[in-house]
DRENPA-3360 file (N, C-alpha, C; in nm, 2 decimals, always signed):
BEGIN
1 = MDEKAPAP = -1.75/-4.66/-1.90/-1.74/-4.57/-1.79/-1.66/-4.63/-1.67 ~ -1.58/-4.73/-1.70/-1.51/-4.80/-1.60/-1.36/-4.75/-1.59 ~ -1.32/-4.65/-1.67/-1.18/-4.61/-1.66/-1.15/-4.55/-1.53 ~ -1.03/-4.56/-1.49/-0.99/-4.51/-1.35/-0.99/-4.36/-1.36 ~ -1.05/-4.29/-1.25/-1.05/-4.15/-1.25/-0.91/-4.10/-1.20 ~ -0.87/-3.99/-1.26/-0.74/-3.92/-1.21/-0.76/-3.88/-1.06 ~ -0.65/-3.87/-0.99/-0.66/-3.82/-0.85/-0.71/-3.68/-0.85 ~ -0.79/-3.64/-0.75/-0.83/-3.50/-0.74/-0.71/-3.40/-0.74;
9 = GTQRPGGR = -0.73/-3.29/-0.81/-0.62/-3.19/-0.82/-0.53/-3.21/-0.94 ~ -0.54/-3.32/-1.01/-0.45/-3.35/-1.12/-0.52/-3.31/-1.25 ~ -0.44/-3.30/-1.36/-0.50/-3.27/-1.49/-0.59/-3.38/-1.54 ~ -0.71/-3.35/-1.58/-0.81/-3.45/-1.62/-0.81/-3.46/-1.78 ~ -0.83/-3.58/-1.83/-0.85/-3.59/-1.97/-0.99/-3.55/-2.01 ~ -1.01/-3.53/-2.14/-1.14/-3.50/-2.19/-1.22/-3.63/-2.22 ~ -1.31/-3.62/-2.32/-1.38/-3.74/-2.37/-1.47/-3.79/-2.26 ~ -1.48/-3.93/-2.27/-1.58/-3.99/-2.18/-1.56/-3.97/-2.03;
17 = TARTRAAV = -1.44/-3.97/-1.99/-1.41/-3.94/-1.85/-1.47/-3.81/-1.81 ~ -1.44/-3.70/-1.89/-1.49/-3.57/-1.85/-1.64/-3.57/-1.85 ~ -1.70/-3.63/-1.95/-1.85/-3.64/-1.95/-1.91/-3.71/-1.83 ~ -1.84/-3.82/-1.79/-1.89/-3.89/-1.68/-1.88/-3.80/-1.55 ~ -1.77/-3.74/-1.53/-1.75/-3.65/-1.41/-1.85/-3.54/-1.41 ~ -1.88/-3.48/-1.53/-1.97/-3.37/-1.54/-2.11/-3.42/-1.50 ~ -2.15/-3.54/-1.55/-2.28/-3.59/-1.52/-2.30/-3.62/-1.37 ~ -2.19/-3.67/-1.32/-2.19/-3.71/-1.17/-2.20/-3.58/-1.09;
25 = RDAVLTGL = -2.12/-3.48/-1.13/-2.12/-3.35/-1.06/-2.26/-3.29/-1.06 ~ -2.32/-3.29/-1.18/-2.46/-3.23/-1.19/-2.56/-3.30/-1.10 ~ -2.54/-3.44/-1.09/-2.63/-3.51/-1.01/-2.60/-3.48/-0.86 ~ -2.48/-3.46/-0.82/-2.45/-3.43/-0.69/-2.51/-3.29/-0.65 ~ -2.49/-3.20/-0.74/-2.55/-3.06/-0.72/-2.70/-3.07/-0.70 ~ -2.77/-3.14/-0.79/-2.91/-3.16/-0.78/-2.95/-3.22/-0.65 ~ -2.88/-3.33/-0.62/-2.91/-3.40/-0.49/-2.89/-3.32/-0.37 ~ -2.79/-3.24/-0.37/-2.76/-3.15/-0.25/-2.88/-3.05/-0.24;
33 = GEHGYPGL = -2.92/-2.99/-0.36/-3.02/-2.90/-0.36/-3.16/-2.95/-0.31 ~ -3.19/-3.08/-0.36/-3.31/-3.14/-0.33/-3.32/-3.20/-0.19 ~ -3.21/-3.26/-0.14/-3.22/-3.34/-0.02/-3.12/-3.30/+0.09 ~ -3.02/-3.21/+0.05/-2.92/-3.17/+0.15/-2.82/-3.28/+0.16 ~ -2.71/-3.25/+0.23/-2.60/-3.35/+0.24/-2.65/-3.47/+0.31 ~ -2.73/-3.46/+0.42/-2.77/-3.59/+0.49/-2.85/-3.68/+0.40 ~ -2.92/-3.62/+0.30/-3.01/-3.71/+0.22/-2.95/-3.75/+0.09 ~ -2.82/-3.71/+0.06/-2.76/-3.74/-0.06/-2.70/-3.88/-0.05;
41 = TVEYVAER = -2.73/-3.97/-0.15/-2.68/-4.11/-0.15/-2.61/-4.14/-0.28 ~ -2.53/-4.24/-0.28/-2.47/-4.29/-0.40/-2.57/-4.34/-0.50 ~ -2.68/-4.40/-0.44/-2.78/-4.46/-0.52/-2.85/-4.35/-0.60 ~ -2.88/-4.23/-0.53/-2.94/-4.12/-0.60/-2.85/-4.07/-0.71 ~ -2.72/-4.05/-0.68/-2.63/-4.00/-0.78/-2.63/-4.09/-0.90 ~ -2.63/-4.22/-0.88/-2.62/-4.32/-0.98/-2.75/-4.31/-1.07 ~ -2.86/-4.30/-1.01/-2.99/-4.29/-1.09/-2.99/-4.16/-1.17 ~ -2.95/-4.05/-1.10/-2.96/-3.92/-1.17/-2.86/-3.91/-1.28;
49 = SGVHKTTL = -2.74/-3.96/-1.26/-2.63/-3.94/-1.36/-2.63/-4.05/-1.47 ~ -2.69/-4.16/-1.44/-2.68/-4.27/-1.53/-2.55/-4.35/-1.52 ~ -2.48/-4.33/-1.42/-2.35/-4.40/-1.40/-2.38/-4.51/-1.29 ~ -2.34/-4.63/-1.32/-2.38/-4.74/-1.23/-2.31/-4.72/-1.09 ~ -2.39/-4.75/-0.98/-2.34/-4.73/-0.85/-2.21/-4.80/-0.82 ~ -2.18/-4.92/-0.88/-2.06/-4.99/-0.86/-1.94/-4.90/-0.91 ~ -1.96/-4.84/-1.02/-1.86/-4.75/-1.08/-1.83/-4.63/-0.99 ~ -1.94/-4.58/-0.93/-1.93/-4.46/-0.84/-1.85/-4.50/-0.72;
57 = YRRWGGVE = -1.88/-4.62/-0.66/-1.81/-4.66/-0.54/-1.66/-4.69/-0.57 ~ -1.64/-4.75/-0.69/-1.50/-4.78/-0.72/-1.42/-4.66/-0.75 ~ -1.48/-4.56/-0.82/-1.40/-4.44/-0.86/-1.40/-4.33/-0.75 ~ -1.51/-4.32/-0.68/-1.51/-4.21/-0.58/-1.52/-4.26/-0.43 ~ -1.57/-4.38/-0.41/-1.57/-4.43/-0.28/-1.69/-4.41/-0.19 ~ -1.75/-4.29/-0.21/-1.87/-4.26/-0.13/-1.91/-4.12/-0.15 ~ -2.01/-4.08/-0.07/-2.07/-3.95/-0.08/-1.97/-3.83/-0.05 ~ -1.89/-3.85/+0.05/-1.79/-3.74/+0.08/-1.70/-3.71/-0.04;
65 = ELVADALD = -1.65/-3.81/-0.11/-1.56/-3.79/-0.22/-1.64/-3.74/-0.34 ~ -1.76/-3.78/-0.35/-1.85/-3.73/-0.46/-1.86/-3.58/-0.45 ~ -1.89/-3.53/-0.33/-1.91/-3.39/-0.30/-1.78/-3.32/-0.32 ~ -1.67/-3.37/-0.27/-1.54/-3.31/-0.28/-1.50/-3.29/-0.43 ~ -1.53/-3.40/-0.51/-1.49/-3.39/-0.65/-1.58/-3.30/-0.73 ~ -1.70/-3.29/-0.69/-1.79/-3.19/-0.75/-1.73/-3.05/-0.73 ~ -1.69/-3.02/-0.61/-1.62/-2.89/-0.59/-1.49/-2.87/-0.66 ~ -1.42/-2.98/-0.67/-1.29/-2.98/-0.74/-1.31/-2.95/-0.89;
73 = LAGEDSWT = -1.42/-3.01/-0.94/-1.45/-2.99/-1.08/-1.50/-2.84/-1.11 ~ -1.58/-2.79/-1.01/-1.63/-2.65/-1.02/-1.51/-2.55/-1.03 ~ -1.40/-2.59/-0.96/-1.29/-2.49/-0.96/-1.20/-2.50/-1.08 ~ -1.24/-2.58/-1.18/-1.16/-2.59/-1.30/-1.22/-2.50/-1.42 ~ -1.30/-2.41/-1.38/-1.36/-2.33/-1.49/-1.25/-2.22/-1.54 ~ -1.29/-2.14/-1.63/-1.20/-2.05/-1.69/-1.22/-1.91/-1.65 ~ -1.29/-1.89/-1.53/-1.32/-1.76/-1.48/-1.19/-1.68/-1.46 ~ -1.20/-1.55/-1.49/-1.09/-1.46/-1.46/-1.15/-1.33/-1.40;
81 = PPDTGSLE = -1.08/-1.26/-1.31/-1.13/-1.14/-1.24/-1.14/-1.03/-1.34 ~ -1.22/-0.93/-1.31/-1.24/-0.81/-1.39/-1.10/-0.74/-1.41 ~ -1.09/-0.67/-1.52/-0.98/-0.58/-1.55/-1.02/-0.46/-1.62 ~ -1.07/-0.36/-1.53/-1.12/-0.23/-1.59/-1.02/-0.13/-1.60 ~ -0.90/-0.15/-1.54/-0.80/-0.05/-1.55/-0.78/+0.03/-1.42 ~ -0.86/+0.01/-1.32/-0.85/+0.07/-1.19/-0.89/-0.02/-1.08 ~ -0.84/+0.00/-0.96/-0.88/-0.08/-0.85/-1.03/-0.05/-0.82 ~ -1.07/+0.07/-0.82/-1.21/+0.10/-0.79/-1.30/+0.03/-0.89;
89 = GDLHALAR = -1.27/+0.04/-1.02/-1.35/-0.03/-1.12/-1.35/-0.18/-1.10 ~ -1.24/-0.23/-1.08/-1.23/-0.38/-1.06/-1.30/-0.43/-0.94 ~ -1.29/-0.37/-0.83/-1.36/-0.42/-0.71/-1.51/-0.40/-0.72 ~ -1.55/-0.29/-0.78/-1.70/-0.27/-0.80/-1.75/-0.38/-0.90 ~ -1.68/-0.41/-1.01/-1.72/-0.51/-1.10/-1.72/-0.65/-1.04 ~ -1.62/-0.67/-0.95/-1.61/-0.80/-0.88/-1.73/-0.82/-0.79 ~ -1.76/-0.72/-0.71/-1.87/-0.72/-0.62/-2.01/-0.74/-0.69 ~ -2.02/-0.67/-0.80/-2.15/-0.68/-0.87/-2.16/-0.82/-0.94;
97 = EVAEFLND = -2.05/-0.87/-0.98/-2.05/-1.01/-1.04/-2.10/-1.11/-0.93 ~ -2.04/-1.10/-0.81/-2.08/-1.19/-0.70/-2.23/-1.17/-0.67 ~ -2.27/-1.05/-0.66/-2.41/-1.02/-0.63/-2.51/-1.08/-0.73 ~ -2.47/-1.06/-0.86/-2.55/-1.11/-0.97/-2.56/-1.27/-0.96 ~ -2.45/-1.33/-0.93/-2.45/-1.47/-0.92/-2.53/-1.52/-0.80 ~ -2.52/-1.45/-0.69/-2.60/-1.50/-0.57/-2.75/-1.47/-0.58 ~ -2.78/-1.37/-0.67/-2.92/-1.34/-0.69/-2.99/-1.44/-0.79 ~ -2.91/-1.53/-0.85/-2.97/-1.63/-0.93/-3.00/-1.75/-0.85;
105 = PAAAAAPA = -3.13/-1.78/-0.82/-3.16/-1.89/-0.72/-3.09/-2.03/-0.76 ~ -3.09/-2.05/-0.89/-3.03/-2.18/-0.94/-2.88/-2.18/-0.91 ~ -2.81/-2.07/-0.94/-2.67/-2.06/-0.92/-2.63/-2.06/-0.77 ~ -2.71/-1.98/-0.69/-2.68/-1.97/-0.55/-2.71/-2.10/-0.47 ~ -2.79/-2.19/-0.53/-2.82/-2.32/-0.46/-2.69/-2.40/-0.44 ~ -2.60/-2.39/-0.54/-2.47/-2.48/-0.53/-2.39/-2.43/-0.41 ~ -2.35/-2.31/-0.40/-2.26/-2.27/-0.28/-2.34/-2.30/-0.15 ~ -2.47/-2.27/-0.15/-2.54/-2.30/-0.02/-2.53/-2.44/+0.02;
113 = AFIAAAFR = -2.55/-2.53/-0.08/-2.54/-2.68/-0.06/-2.41/-2.72/-0.01 ~ -2.30/-2.66/-0.07/-2.17/-2.70/-0.04/-2.13/-2.65/+0.10 ~ -2.18/-2.53/+0.14/-2.15/-2.48/+0.27/-2.22/-2.57/+0.38 ~ -2.34/-2.61/+0.35/-2.41/-2.69/+0.44/-2.34/-2.83/+0.45 ~ -2.29/-2.88/+0.34/-2.22/-3.01/+0.34/-2.09/-3.00/+0.42 ~ -2.03/-2.88/+0.42/-1.90/-2.86/+0.49/-1.91/-2.87/+0.64 ~ -2.03/-2.84/+0.69/-2.06/-2.85/+0.83/-2.08/-3.00/+0.88 ~ -2.10/-3.09/+0.78/-2.13/-3.23/+0.81/-2.01/-3.32/+0.77;
121 = SERAAEAL = -1.93/-3.27/+0.69/-1.82/-3.36/+0.64/-1.69/-3.28/+0.63 ~ -1.59/-3.34/+0.70/-1.45/-3.27/+0.70/-1.40/-3.27/+0.56 ~ -1.42/-3.38/+0.49/-1.37/-3.38/+0.35/-1.43/-3.27/+0.26 ~ -1.56/-3.25/+0.28/-1.63/-3.15/+0.20/-1.58/-3.01/+0.25 ~ -1.55/-3.00/+0.38/-1.50/-2.87/+0.43/-1.36/-2.84/+0.37 ~ -1.28/-2.94/+0.36/-1.15/-2.92/+0.30/-1.16/-2.88/+0.15 ~ -1.25/-2.95/+0.08/-1.27/-2.92/-0.06/-1.33/-2.78/-0.08 ~ -1.42/-2.74/+0.01/-1.47/-2.60/+0.00/-1.36/-2.50/+0.03;
129 = HAFYAARF = -1.28/-2.52/+0.12/-1.17/-2.43/+0.15/-1.08/-2.42/+0.03 ~ -1.04/-2.53/-0.03/-0.95/-2.53/-0.14/-1.02/-2.46/-0.26 ~ -1.15/-2.48/-0.28/-1.21/-2.41/-0.39/-1.20/-2.26/-0.38 ~ -1.24/-2.20/-0.26/-1.24/-2.06/-0.24/-1.09/-2.01/-0.23 ~ -1.00/-2.09/-0.18/-0.86/-2.04/-0.18/-0.81/-2.02/-0.32 ~ -0.85/-2.11/-0.41/-0.81/-2.10/-0.55/-0.88/-1.98/-0.61 ~ -1.01/-1.95/-0.58/-1.08/-1.84/-0.63/-1.02/-1.71/-0.59 ~ -0.98/-1.70/-0.46/-0.92/-1.58/-0.41/-0.78/-1.56/-0.47;
137 = RRSAAVVE = -0.71/-1.67/-0.50/-0.58/-1.65/-0.56/-0.60/-1.59/-0.70 ~ -0.70/-1.63/-0.77/-0.72/-1.57/-0.90/-0.76/-1.42/-0.89 ~ -0.84/-1.39/-0.79/-0.89/-1.26/-0.77/-0.78/-1.16/-0.73 ~ -0.68/-1.22/-0.67/-0.57/-1.14/-0.62/-0.50/-1.05/-0.73 ~ -0.52/-1.09/-0.85/-0.46/-1.02/-0.96/-0.51/-0.87/-0.96 ~ -0.64/-0.86/-0.92/-0.70/-0.72/-0.92/-0.61/-0.63/-0.83 ~ -0.58/-0.68/-0.71/-0.50/-0.60/-0.62/-0.35/-0.59/-0.66 ~ -0.30/-0.69/-0.71/-0.16/-0.69/-0.76/-0.14/-0.58/-0.87;
145 = RAVARGEA = -0.24/-0.57/-0.96/-0.23/-0.47/-1.06/-0.24/-0.33/-1.00 ~ -0.33/-0.32/-0.90/-0.35/-0.19/-0.83/-0.22/-0.15/-0.76 ~ -0.15/-0.24/-0.70/-0.02/-0.21/-0.64/+0.08/-0.16/-0.74 ~ +0.08/-0.23/-0.86/+0.18/-0.20/-0.96/+0.15/-0.06/-1.02 ~ +0.02/-0.02/-1.02/-0.02/+0.12/-1.07/+0.00/+0.22/-0.96 ~ +0.03/+0.18/-0.84/+0.04/+0.28/-0.73/-0.09/+0.32/-0.66 ~ -0.19/+0.24/-0.69/-0.32/+0.27/-0.63/-0.34/+0.20/-0.49 ~ -0.25/+0.12/-0.45/-0.26/+0.05/-0.32/-0.12/+0.03/-0.26;
153 = PAATDAGD = -0.10/+0.04/-0.13/+0.03/+0.02/-0.07/+0.09/-0.12/-0.11 ~ +0.22/-0.12/-0.12/+0.30/-0.23/-0.17/+0.27/-0.36/-0.09 ~ +0.24/-0.34/+0.04/+0.23/-0.46/+0.13/+0.08/-0.50/+0.15 ~ +0.00/-0.45/+0.06/-0.15/-0.49/+0.07/-0.17/-0.64/+0.05 ~ -0.24/-0.69/+0.15/-0.28/-0.84/+0.14/-0.39/-0.85/+0.04 ~ -0.36/-0.91/-0.08/-0.46/-0.92/-0.18/-0.58/-1.01/-0.14 ~ -0.55/-1.12/-0.08/-0.65/-1.21/-0.04/-0.75/-1.15/+0.06 ~ -0.70/-1.07/+0.15/-0.79/-1.01/+0.25/-0.88/-0.90/+0.18;
161 = VVRAVSAP = -0.83/-0.84/+0.08/-0.91/-0.74/+0.01/-1.03/-0.80/-0.06 ~ -1.00/-0.91/-0.14/-1.11/-0.97/-0.21/-1.21/-1.04/-0.12 ~ -1.16/-1.09/-0.01/-1.25/-1.15/+0.09/-1.34/-1.04/+0.15 ~ -1.29/-0.92/+0.17/-1.37/-0.81/+0.23/-1.47/-0.76/+0.13 ~ -1.45/-0.78/+0.00/-1.55/-0.74/-0.10/-1.67/-0.83/-0.09 ~ -1.64/-0.96/-0.09/-1.75/-1.06/-0.10/-1.81/-1.10/+0.03 ~ -1.74/-1.08/+0.14/-1.80/-1.13/+0.27/-1.93/-1.07/+0.31 ~ -1.96/-0.94/+0.29/-2.09/-0.89/+0.33/-2.20/-0.95/+0.24;
169 = LFFRLFIT = -2.17/-0.98/+0.12/-2.27/-1.04/+0.03/-2.31/-1.18/+0.07 ~ -2.21/-1.26/+0.11/-2.24/-1.39/+0.15/-2.31/-1.39/+0.29 ~ -2.27/-1.30/+0.38/-2.33/-1.29/+0.51/-2.48/-1.25/+0.49 ~ -2.51/-1.16/+0.41/-2.65/-1.12/+0.39/-2.73/-1.24/+0.33 ~ -2.68/-1.31/+0.24/-2.75/-1.42/+0.18/-2.77/-1.54/+0.26 ~ -2.66/-1.59/+0.33/-2.66/-1.71/+0.39/-2.68/-1.70/+0.55 ~ -2.66/-1.59/+0.61/-2.67/-1.58/+0.75/-2.80/-1.50/+0.79 ~ -2.81/-1.38/+0.74/-2.93/-1.30/+0.78/-3.04/-1.32/+0.68;
177 = REPVDRAL = -3.02/-1.38/+0.57/-3.12/-1.41/+0.47/-3.19/-1.28/+0.42 ~ -3.11/-1.18/+0.39/-3.16/-1.06/+0.34/-3.12/-1.05/+0.19 ~ -3.19/-0.96/+0.12/-3.16/-0.94/-0.02/-3.02/-0.90/-0.05 ~ -2.96/-0.95/-0.16/-2.83/-0.91/-0.20/-2.85/-0.83/-0.34 ~ -2.82/-0.70/-0.34/-2.85/-0.63/-0.46/-2.73/-0.55/-0.50 ~ -2.74/-0.47/-0.61/-2.63/-0.40/-0.66/-2.58/-0.29/-0.57 ~ -2.68/-0.23/-0.49/-2.64/-0.12/-0.40/-2.55/-0.18/-0.29 ~ -2.58/-0.30/-0.24/-2.50/-0.36/-0.14/-2.36/-0.40/-0.20;
185 = ADRSAAAA = -2.36/-0.44/-0.32/-2.23/-0.48/-0.38/-2.15/-0.35/-0.39 ~ -2.20/-0.24/-0.43/-2.13/-0.12/-0.44/-2.08/-0.07/-0.31 ~ -2.16/-0.08/-0.20/-2.11/-0.04/-0.07/-2.00/-0.13/-0.02 ~ -2.01/-0.26/-0.05/-1.90/-0.35/-0.01/-1.77/-0.32/-0.08 ~ -1.78/-0.29/-0.21/-1.66/-0.25/-0.28/-1.60/-0.12/-0.23 ~ -1.69/-0.02/-0.21/-1.65/+0.11/-0.16/-1.58/+0.10/-0.03 ~ -1.63/+0.02/+0.06/-1.57/+0.00/+0.19/-1.43/-0.06/+0.18 ~ -1.42/-0.16/+0.09/-1.29/-0.23/+0.07/-1.19/-0.13/+0.01;
193 = IAAVRAGV = -1.23/-0.05/-0.08/-1.14/+0.05/-0.14/-1.09/+0.15/-0.04 ~ -1.18/+0.20/+0.04/-1.14/+0.29/+0.15/-1.05/+0.23/+0.24 ~ -1.07/+0.11/+0.28/-0.98/+0.04/+0.37/-0.84/+0.01/+0.31 ~ -0.84/-0.02/+0.18/-0.71/-0.03/+0.11/-0.63/+0.10/+0.12 ~ -0.70/+0.21/+0.08/-0.63/+0.34/+0.08/-0.58/+0.38/+0.22 ~ -0.65/+0.34/+0.32/-0.61/+0.37/+0.46/-0.51/+0.28/+0.51 ~ -0.47/+0.18/+0.44/-0.36/+0.09/+0.48/-0.41/-0.02/+0.57 ~ -0.54/-0.04/+0.58/-0.60/-0.14/+0.67/-0.55/-0.28/+0.63;
201 = FSTQARA = -0.53/-0.31/+0.51/-0.50/-0.44/+0.46/-0.34/-0.46/+0.44 ~ -0.27/-0.36/+0.49/-0.12/-0.37/+0.48/-0.06/-0.48/+0.58 ~ +0.02/-0.57/+0.53/+0.08/-0.67/+0.62/+0.18/-0.60/+0.71 ~ +0.23/-0.49/+0.67/+0.33/-0.42/+0.75/+0.27/-0.36/+0.88 ~ +0.14/-0.33/+0.87/+0.07/-0.27/+0.98/+0.05/-0.38/+1.09 ~ +0.06/-0.51/+1.06/+0.04/-0.61/+1.15/+0.17/-0.65/+1.23 ~ +0.28/-0.60/+1.18/+0.41/-0.64/+1.24/+0.43/-0.58/+1.37;
% end
């Protein structure tokens, strides 16, 4: 487990290196959920992951980099946005997918922990921003397809549209602590669709 870790954002090899990073990531997630960012320690991650703390210090440096790398690893999944054949179908499917994820306590614990960590650590905040920026870039395909089909104005800001779909769901869960359900997901999608059709997300309207 002493091999040098690739720099964050580069292509990672598989094998033992990948297993080590996955074990460390899982330990970081568990620690954030149990103790929050202030209570997360390298010693805890070492004990939970089975990776010696000297290896953790050498490869990651400390808690901030452990948290950032856990987010970086989370962004390497194979998720792709829905493709139902219409903007309405895609945005409803996307909103329902987010709602379903946030309604799973085990799944929602991870973003909650990372958001809390971002308020304590600039490095964690940078990693969180990079994670969601990448996620929104993937989701932009939904709007780009809609523009190509003539369902949305050519100058529609795809990133703003997908943010508008998910923002009410995150607000309800993390700010007002209210239930996130399918009905809310559908309202969020419907509001975003109406705004797209009205040209609210057109970059030309801002000029």
